[in-house]
TITI-750497 format. One record per residue (C-alpha): residue in three letters; x, z, y. Coordinates in steps of 0.1 Angstrom, whole numbers, plus 5000, padded with zeros to 4 digits. Layout:
N
ALAXZY
...
This chain:
458
MET418173679137
LYS420973889136
GLU419374109157
GLU415974139134
GLU418074159105
SER419574459118
ARG416374619131
LEU415174599095
ALA418574699075
ARG418975039101
GLU418075359090
PRO414475439097
LEU413475659129
ASP411575909149
LEU409775789183
ALA407375979205
VAL404975809231
ASP404075989261
LEU400975769269
HIS400075739302
ARG397475449321
ARG400375249335
ARG403375299312
LEU404475429285
ALA407775679278
VAL409575659249
VAL412075889235
CYS413875769196
ALA415775979180
ASP416576019145
ARG416376209116
ALA418576459121
GLY417576509159
ASN420076299174
GLU418476089210
GLN419075729207
TRP417875609238
ARG415175659261
ARG412775379282
ARG409575389302
LEU407575029296
SER404774949308
ASN401474989296
ASP400174669291
ALA400974379264
GLU404574309276
GLY405174649269
GLU403674679236
ALA405274369222
GLN408674559233
LEU408174819218
LEU406474629185
ARG409974509189
SER412074839184
LEU410074889156
ALA410674899112
PRO408974969084
GLY409675339074
ASP410075449111
ARG407375749121
VAL405575749159
VAL403876039167
ILE401476029198
GLU399576309212
ALA395876189213
THR394676089247
THR391975779260
ALA392675469244
VAL395575549218
PHE393175469186
ARG393975099196
LEU397475119207
ALA398275349174
ASN396275089151
VAL398474769170
LEU401675009167
GLU400675019130
GLY400674629121
SER405074659123
GLY404674879091
ALA405375239107
THR403575529102
VAL401475599132
ILE400676009140
ILE398476089160
ALA398576439177
ASP396476699181
PRO397876789219
GLN396477139218
SER398777229191
ALA402076989203
ARG403377179232
LEU407077319238
LEU407077679240
GLY408877799268
MET408577509293
ARG408277739329
GLY407077499345
LYS409777179333
LYS406976989324
SER408076659322
ASP407376309304
TRP410776319280
ARG410376699279
ASP406776619261
CYS408176329240
GLN411176599226
ALA408376869216
LEU406576579200
LEU409976539181
ARG410776849172
HIS407576919162
LEU407276649140
ARG411176709120
ALA409577009118
GLY406076949098
GLU404277059122
ILE402076809136
VAL398776799133
ALA397076469127
VAL393476439148
TRP390876189125
ARG391375869136
PRO387375699142
THR386675389129
ALA385875079152
ALA382675119144
VAL382775529154
ARG385175449186
ALA381275169196
LEU379275469190
ARG381075739210
GLN380975409240
LEU377675439235
THR377375749240
ARG379075839271
GLU377175559285
ARG374075759278
ALA375576049292
ALA376475939321
TYR372575759330
HIS370876079318
GLN373376259346
SER372875989368
ILE368876019371
VAL369176399366
ARG370876419398
LEU368676199418
LYS365476399411
ASN367476679421
ARG368176529454
ILE364376369459
ARG363276739451
ALA365676879474
LEU364376659496
LEU361376729497
TRP361577089498
GLU363677059527
GLU360776889548
GLY357677109532
VAL356376879511
PRO355677049470
ALA356676799440
GLU354676929418
ALA355976909378
ASP354476589373
PHE355576449408
PHE357776139393
ARG355076039366
GLN352376019402
VAL354875819415
SER356275589394
ARG352375519391
GLN351275529432
GLY354275489451
LEU355675679478
ALA352875569498
GLY351175879490
VAL354076129505
GLU353676189537
LEU357476209550
HIS359076039586
GLY361775939603
PRO364575889584
ALA363676149552
ARG361575839548
ALA364575589551
ILE366175839525
LEU363875949496
GLU362875569499
ARG366875449488
GLU366875739466
TRP363975619445
GLN364975289444
ALA368575369430
LEU366275569404
SER364175299398
ALA367475069386
LEU368475359364
GLU365375429342
PRO365274989329
LEU368875089320
LYS368675399305
ALA365475219282
ALA368174969276
GLN370475199261
GLU368075389240
ALA366775029227
ALA370374969216
LEU371075239201
ALA367375269177
GLU369074919168
TRP372175099156
ALA369575349137
LEU367875129115
ALA371074999101
LEU371875329097
PRO370075549065
GLU372175849070
ALA371275829112
GLN366975839098
ARG367976159075
LEU369676309102
MET365876279119
GLN364176479090
ILE365176789119
PRO362976829146
GLY364776769182
PHE366076459164
GLY365476139177
MET366975819169
ALA369375829197
THR370476139189
ALA370676119154
VAL372775789159
MET375375959190
VAL375876289171
LEU376876059137
GLY379375879162
GLU380076209179
VAL381076389138
GLY382276069123
GLU382176179083
PHE380376459078
SER381776439047
ARG385476559064
PHE384476869071
GLY385077119044
SER382777339058
ALA379577399082
LYS381877669104
GLN384577369109
LEU382177149119
VAL380977409146
SER384677429157
TYR384777109159
ALA381877129187
GLY383877409202
LEU380277619199
ASP382277819183
PRO382878199201
LYS386278289215
VAL388078539193
ASP390778759212
GLN392278999188
SER395579249196
ASP396579599177
GLY392779629157
PRO390479429149
PRO389679069161
ARG386479109193
LEU384578819190
GLY383778719232
GLN380778639244
ARG382078379256
ILE382077989233
SER385877819226
LYS384777489244
ALA387277349223
GLY385977059206
ARG384276759219
THR382476769252
GLU379976509236
LEU379476659207
ARG378277019222
TRP376476829251
LEU374476639227
MET373576959196
VAL372577169235
GLU370076859245
ALA368776919202
ALA368177249206
TRP366477239236
ALA364076949219
HIS363977129190
VAL362377449211
ARG359677209229
ALA358377099189
GLY358377409178
GLY360877339148
ALA361277599121
GLU364777739131
ALA363277739166
GLY362778189158
LEU366078209165
PHE365878139207
HIS362778279205
ARG363878619191
LEU367278639210
VAL365378579243
LYS362878859233
ARG365779119229
GLY367479019262
LYS369678729264
PRO369678509291
GLN368178119278
GLY371677959280
VAL372778269249
ALA370178139233
ILE370077739235
VAL373577789225
ALA373077999192
LEU370177759181
ALA373177459189
ARG375377579167
ARG372477629135
LEU370877319142
LEU374877139137
ALA375477399107
VAL372077239090
ALA373276919098
TRP376376929078
LEU374177149053
VAL371476839050
MET374176519055
THR376876709030
ARG374776809002
GLN372576439011
GLU369376659007
ASN365976699026
TYR365676949055
ARG364077229038
GLY361377269072
LEU360776949074
LYS356976789085
ALA356376499067
SER353276369092
THR356276459125
TYR358776279103
GLU356775989100
GLN355275919129
LYS359075909138
LEU360575649116
ARG357375479129
GLN358375459159
LEU362075319147
ALA359975059131
GLY358674869161
GLN362574839173
ARG362874599147
PRO363274219154
TRP361373929148
THR362973739117
GLY360673449115
GLU360173619084
ALA357273809067
GLN357874169071
PRO355674489068
THR353674669090
ASN355374989114
ARG353075179092
ARG354075049061
TRP357875019064
ALA357475439076
ALA355675559046
ALA358175279022
THR360875439039
LEU359075829040
GLU359175809002
ALA362375678994
LEU363475929008
LEU361676218997
GLY359976088965
GLU356876158975
PRO353775918989
ALA353775989031
PRO351176159046
SER349375829058
GLN348875669025
GLN347576009005
GLY344275878994
GLU344075599011
PRO342675278990
LYS344874958989
GLY343774679008
LYS342574909039
VAL346374819059
PHE347074569070
GLU350374449047
TRP352574239072
ARG353174199105
ARG351673929128
PRO354173729145
PRO355173719186
ARG351773619197
ARG354373349228
ALA356873139219
GLY359873309234
ALA358073629243
HIS359973899219
ALA363273709216
PRO366273929197
ARG367774059228
ALA371773989222
VAL373774389225
CYS377074409240
GLY379474489219
SER377974339183
THR377374059162
ALA374873969137
SER376373629127
ALA376873619093
GLY380873589077
GLY382273749112
SER383574059126
GLU381074309134
PHE383574439162
PRO385474099175
ALA386974189208
LEU387874519184
GLY389274309157
ARG391574129182
SER393274459195
ASP392974649161
PRO394474469131
SER394374709111
GLU390774869118
PRO388174909090
PRO384674789099
ALA382374999086
LEU380875319098
ALA380075489069
GLY378075249036
GLY376474929046
ARG376974659063
LEU375874739103
ASP374074519118
PRO372274589156
SER370874239164
GLY368474359186
ARG365074479198
SER361974349194
ASN358274459205
GLU355774349182
ARG352374519177
GLU351474649145
GLN348074479132
ARG346174739123
């Protein structure tokens, strides 16, 4: 009891935490910079409890941004202390000269804190972190599938077997019986194909989970207006950006993604480098490059930039990065101004919305058909009738979806990391570890609840 009273009555202190996978390095100092103590704690529940007992309201805690830092910050804020997550690129001690250690890192954080030079990073909500985990999962599946396909193509090329552009589509329909390989190469091909066949359904299920989020987020439906942004891409970009309004300009968002050019200046005007800085979020940069390629294939309004640069002799890689930067700026304008994409093709957008409508779970109540739902959503966003509804007499299309034909055939699927129970926390697991976390991404309740394959009655 006396220890608790003395802790609450003491002067506020500053603490710097160097977070590692197994241990926490903690340095405590007073506001004048005099070190009080330094400790190594285990990075588990016991170590966090020890650190919490040393904190009091009014204390300041600074931690470099790294993996799992947001969860730890929310836990430490339960003591009443102020927790600051510092940008690691701006929190380095000059002049270390090969003498880096955990304690020196903590001392550097404390010096920046006392000088008021800490650059704090934005702290995502629990919902945004959940979306970012889905993005990393999708990237892992995508990379694994591409590597497997490349290995299969290389094996066939080495054995002299031609692999046409639609090779994988043909094998999916006909099997490996038509591939003339023998001996060890045949066994390797069969194992690689089994691995690829196991990954494809997992990726499809993960894309269905992203579609559930797209149904719950009107912001994702607005982003889908831009060619190249499908259901999954729109949701993942929202997760990586968080809130578009926190960026004062499109240039800031481009810099956040690391798509801005490097700058080299010394005794003269700045010189823009030929390479991008890559100083931002890797996942967002990857998503925008993928969206740029899809935009070119779809013949979007911004694809002319890519073709002009290629015609001038620029490599395709350089041109596609320039288009990715342009698309990210367009997305910022669409989301911050809450206006529609100027190059929007209403018929293509309605088709995207109809595909999204097919992901709606069956609730047992009357629901509009996929076509009607897509038309109503498009009309609400654009303020004009959908192309499929223009000049069409009423009653020509059924108004309601049919229930599943077989009982239990299309039961809603449970999704890891989300709940649909009324009155409960949307992220109960995150809620238990993050007592101070706000539960929403941006407006409205996020309630993705499963995928359904009900057929639309035409």
